[in-house]
C-alpha positions in Angstrom: -0.1 0.0 0.0 1.5 3.3 -1.1 0.1 6.5 0.3 0.7 9.6 -2.2 1.2 13.1 -1.1 -2.5 14.1 -1.5 -3.4 11.2 1.0 -4.8 8.8 -1.6 -3.7 5.1 -1.2 -2.6 3.0 -3.9 -2.1 -0.7 -4.2 0.9 -2.1 -6.0 2.0 -5.5 -6.1 5.1 -6.3 -4.3 6.7 -8.2 -7.0 6.5 -5.0 -8.9 8.6 -3.0 -6.3 12.3 -2.6 -6.9 13.1 -0.1 -4.1 11.1 2.4 -1.9 11.5 4.9 0.8 9.4 7.4 2.7 9.4 10.8 0.9 9.2 13.9 3.2 7.0 16.8 2.5 8.3 19.3 0.2 9.7 22.4 1.6 7.4 25.4 1.7 7.7 27.7 -1.3 4.9 30.1 -0.6 4.8 33.9 -0.8 2.2 34.2 2.1 2.9 34.3 5.8 4.9 31.5 7.0 3.0 28.8 9.3 3.2 25.4 10.3 0.5 23.0 9.6 -0.1 22.6 13.4 -0.2 26.2 14.1 -2.9 26.8 11.3 -5.0 23.6 12.2 -5.4 24.9 15.7 -6.1 28.5 14.5 -8.7 27.2 12.2 -10.3 25.1 15.0 -10.3 27.9 17.5 -12.1 30.0 14.7 -15.0 27.3 14.5 -15.2 26.4 18.0 -17.1 23.2 18.9 -19.6 23.2 21.9 -18.0 20.1 23.4 -14.4 18.8 23.4 -12.7 15.9 24.9 -9.1 14.6 24.8 -7.8 11.4 23.7 -4.3 11.7 24.4 -3.3 14.5 22.0 -6.2 14.0 19.8 -9.1 16.5 20.3 -12.6 15.1 19.9 -15.1 17.8 19.0 -18.9 17.8 19.1 -21.7 20.4 18.2 -24.8 18.7 17.7 -23.9 17.7 14.2 -23.6 21.5 12.8 -20.6 21.1 10.5 -18.1 18.6 10.2 -15.4 20.7 11.5 -17.2 21.1 14.7 -18.1 17.5 14.9 -14.8 15.6 14.0 -11.6 14.6 15.6 -8.5 16.9 15.2 -5.8 14.3 15.3 -2.5 16.4 16.4 0.0 14.1 17.9 -0.4 10.8 19.7 -3.6 9.6 20.8 -2.0 7.5 23.6 -3.4 4.2 22.3 -2.8 1.9 19.4 -4.6 3.3 16.4 -7.2 0.7 16.3 -7.9 1.2 19.8 -8.1 5.0 19.2 -10.6 4.6 16.5 -12.7 2.3 18.6 -12.9 5.0 21.1 -13.7 7.7 18.8 -16.5 5.7 17.3 -18.0 5.1 20.7 -17.5 8.8 21.9 -19.5 9.9 18.7 -21.9 7.1 19.1 -23.0 8.2 22.6 -23.9 11.5 21.0 -25.8 10.2 18.2 -23.3 11.5 15.7 -21.3 9.7 12.9 -17.6 9.6 13.6 -15.3 11.8 11.5 -11.6 12.1 11.7 -10.1 15.5 9.9 -7.0 14.9 8.5 -4.3 17.1 6.2 -2.0 16.4 3.5 0.4 18.5 1.2 2.6 20.5 3.8 5.4 19.6 6.3 3.9 17.8 9.4 0.7 16.6 7.6 -1.0 13.4 8.0 -0.6 11.4 4.7 0.3 8.3 6.6 -2.8 8.5 8.8 -4.9 9.1 5.7 -3.6 5.7 4.3 -4.2 3.7 7.5 -7.8 5.1 7.6 -8.4 4.2 4.1 -7.1 0.8 4.7 -9.6 0.4 7.5 -12.6 1.3 5.4 -13.0 5.1 6.5 -14.7 7.0 3.7 -13.2 10.3 2.6 -16.1 12.6 2.0 -14.9 16.2 1.7 -11.6 17.6 0.6 -10.8 21.5 0.7 -7.8 23.7 1.0 -6.7 26.2 3.6 -5.1 29.3 2.0 -3.1 32.1 3.6 -2.3 35.5 2.6 -1.2 38.9 3.8 -4.1 40.9 5.7 -3.0 44.5 4.7 -3.7 43.9 1.0 -7.4 42.7 1.7 -7.7 45.9 3.8 -6.5 48.2 1.0 -8.9 47.0 -1.6 -11.8 49.1 -0.4 -12.7 51.5 2.1 -15.4 49.5 3.7 -18.0 52.3 3.2 -21.2 51.7 5.0 -20.4 48.3 6.4 -21.5 47.9 10.0 -19.5 45.8 12.4 -20.9 43.9 15.2 -20.1 41.3 17.9 -23.2 39.3 17.3 -25.0 37.9 14.5 -28.3 39.7 14.6 -31.6 39.1 12.9 -30.5 41.2 9.9 -27.3 39.2 9.5 -29.0 36.0 9.7 -31.6 37.1 7.2 -28.8 37.1 4.5 -26.9 34.0 5.8 -27.4 31.2 3.5 -28.1 28.6 6.2 -31.8 29.4 7.2 -33.4 28.3 10.5 -30.1 28.6 12.3 -30.4 26.6 15.7 -29.1 27.9 19.0 -26.2 25.3 18.6 -25.3 26.9 15.3 -25.4 30.5 16.7 -23.1 29.4 19.4 -20.6 28.0 17.0 -21.0 31.2 14.8 -20.2 33.3 17.8 -17.5 31.3 19.1 -13.8 32.4 18.8 -11.1 34.5 20.3 -12.4 37.8 18.7 -15.3 37.3 16.3 -16.7 40.3 14.1 -19.8 40.2 11.9 -20.1 42.6 9.0 -23.3 44.0 7.5 -23.7 46.0 4.4 -27.3 47.3 4.6 -29.8 46.6 1.8 -32.8 48.5 0.8 -35.1 49.7 3.6 -37.2 46.5 4.8 -35.0 44.2 3.1 -32.2 41.8 4.0 -28.6 43.0 3.9 -27.0 43.5 0.7 -23.8 41.5 2.0 -22.6 40.0 5.1 -19.3 38.5 6.4 -17.7 36.9 9.4 -14.1 37.3 10.8 -12.2 35.6 13.6 -9.1 37.4 15.1 -6.7 35.2 16.7 -3.5 36.7 17.5 -1.6 37.4 14.3 -4.3 35.6 12.3 -7.7 36.8 10.8 -10.1 33.9 9.5 -12.7 35.1 6.8 -15.9 33.2 6.5 -19.7 33.4 5.5 -19.0 36.3 3.0 -22.3 36.4 1.2 -23.9 38.8 -1.3 -27.5 39.6 -2.5 -27.7 38.0 -5.8 -29.4 41.2 -7.1 -26.5 43.2 -5.9 -23.7 41.5 -7.3 -20.8 43.2 -9.2 -21.1 46.3 -7.1 -17.9 45.7 -5.0 -19.9 44.6 -1.8 -18.0 41.4 -1.1 -14.8 43.5 -1.3 -16.2 46.3 1.0 -17.4 43.6 3.7 -13.9 41.8 3.6 -12.0 45.3 3.7 -13.9 46.5 6.8 -13.3 43.2 8.5 -9.6 43.2 7.5 -9.2 46.8 8.9 -10.7 45.7 12.1 -8.5 42.7 12.4 -5.4 44.9 11.6 -6.5 47.2 14.5 -6.5 44.1 16.8 -2.9 43.3 15.6 -3.4 40.8 13.1 -1.2 40.6 10.0 -2.1 37.3 8.3 -5.1 35.8 6.9 -6.7 32.5 6.3 -9.7 30.9 4.5 -10.8 27.7 3.0 -11.8 26.8 -0.6 -12.7 23.5 -2.2 -10.1 22.0 -4.6 -12.4 22.0 -7.6 -13.9 25.6 -7.2 -12.0 27.3 -9.8 -14.0 30.5 -9.5 -13.2 31.0 -6.0 -9.6 29.9 -6.2 -9.2 32.5 -9.0 -10.4 35.1 -6.7 -8.4 34.4 -3.8 -5.3 34.2 -5.8 -6.0 37.7 -7.1 -6.2 38.9 -3.4 -2.8 37.4 -2.8 -3.9 34.1 -1.1 -2.0 30.9 -1.7 -2.7 27.3 -0.8 -1.1 26.0 2.3 -2.5 22.5 2.8 -5.5 20.4 2.0 -7.6 18.9 4.7 -10.0 16.1 4.3 -13.1 14.6 6.6 -13.0 10.7 6.9 -16.2 8.9 8.0 -16.1 5.8 9.9 -17.3 2.8 8.0 -21.0 2.1 8.3 -21.7 5.5 9.9 -24.8 7.2 8.6 -24.1 9.9 6.1 -25.2 13.2 7.4 -27.8 15.5 5.9 -27.1 19.0 4.4 -27.4 20.5 7.8 -24.3 18.6 9.2 -21.7 20.3 7.1 -20.1 23.8 6.4 -16.5 25.2 4.9 -14.4 28.3 5.2 -14.4 29.4 1.6 -15.8 28.6 -1.8 -17.7 29.8 -4.7 -21.1 28.3 -6.0 -21.0 26.7 -9.4 -24.2 28.8 -9.9 -22.1 31.9 -9.9 -22.5 32.4 -6.1 -19.4 32.9 -4.3 -19.1 31.3 -0.9 -16.3 32.2 1.9 -14.6 30.6 4.4 -15.7 30.3 8.0 -18.5 28.1 8.8 -17.3 24.7 8.7 -17.5 24.2 5.8 -15.4 26.4 2.4 -14.5 29.9 5.2 -16.1 24.7 8.0 -17.6 20.6 5.9 -18.5 23.2 4.4 -15.5 23.9 3.0 -17.4 23.5 6.6 -16.8 25.5 6.6 -15.7 31.0 3.3 -14.6 34.3 2.3 -14.2 36.5 -0.6 -13.9 39.9 -1.9 -13.3 41.9 -5.2 -13.9 39.1 -8.0 -16.7 37.8 -5.6 -18.9 40.4 -6.6 -18.7 39.4 -10.1 -19.0 35.8 -9.2 -21.8 36.1 -6.7 -22.2 35.7 -3.0 -19.5 34.4 -0.8 -20.8 32.2 2.0 -19.2 30.0 4.6 -18.4 27.2 2.2 -20.8 24.7 3.1 -21.0 21.5 1.1 -23.1 18.6 2.1 -22.0 15.0 1.8 -24.7 14.4 -0.9 -23.6 17.4 -3.1 -24.9 20.9 -3.7 -27.4 23.0 -2.0 -28.8 26.3 -2.9 -26.4 27.1 -5.3 -23.5 27.1 -2.7 -20.5 24.9 -2.6 -19.3 23.9 0.9 -16.0 22.2 1.9 -16.1 20.1 5.1 
């Protein structure tokens, strides 16, 4: 069994092998802010905080009533303190006690990521459901893209903000996840009188990092620079709190969003994946959300949620070109595919 850099396992007949060795991760060659995988993984997790956590050795078990995969999966950084089979049995038991499918979130493509763990999970029948990427970039260029004119910042997701948020009927659990984080800001660009906001966004400031998510624009107000204004206003707030770097999440096949983020100066850092335990029930649309992605229907979706700015890409964020492409949401994508024109990483 050979595990490739992207985490996929390939079977090769032993008789066909002449020689082999473990290939280390390629050295970083990015223009964005330097960061280890572990640092970014912890920052992203704090930016989409679960309601319940428990340690299994150095692994972190996270649960939030099924709202997004990122908030309902294991973050396996380090040693679980048990042999792998015993650790996975404990994981399945813990999530089963909460009526949730067991997920493990892994990463590939950077130094210190978990290609070998991906291979071991696949060998045991765990199913990869979602793949997205974490991108990083400088924060000041985002702030410089627009003045943030007319954008209102708040510490809470109020009724107006939720009226534009693509996930309707948000539960108390979802509100707690949305509002969780070291320093959370919600941005609202007002719409016409009596109507939902023209655009919204979410940003979590955590030390030097600012994570963008849930950037969404009224379909009737696209191509007016609203996503750019929202992200610029949030970026200015984050700069004022001492942040200098930014992150977001985007699906690997979302070419519209990837082009947008590249134009904003973001570059890929690593990919992350959610593996579901064999025979575990597949979650419904409400179980997933991502930090950043853009809908194929032309709606751009941003980082954040869990799913693409949390399972969506669980989790999304955008600016500039997002106004041409559409709304930028929190990157939600369900296990069974697309919903409401938005793409969501897990």
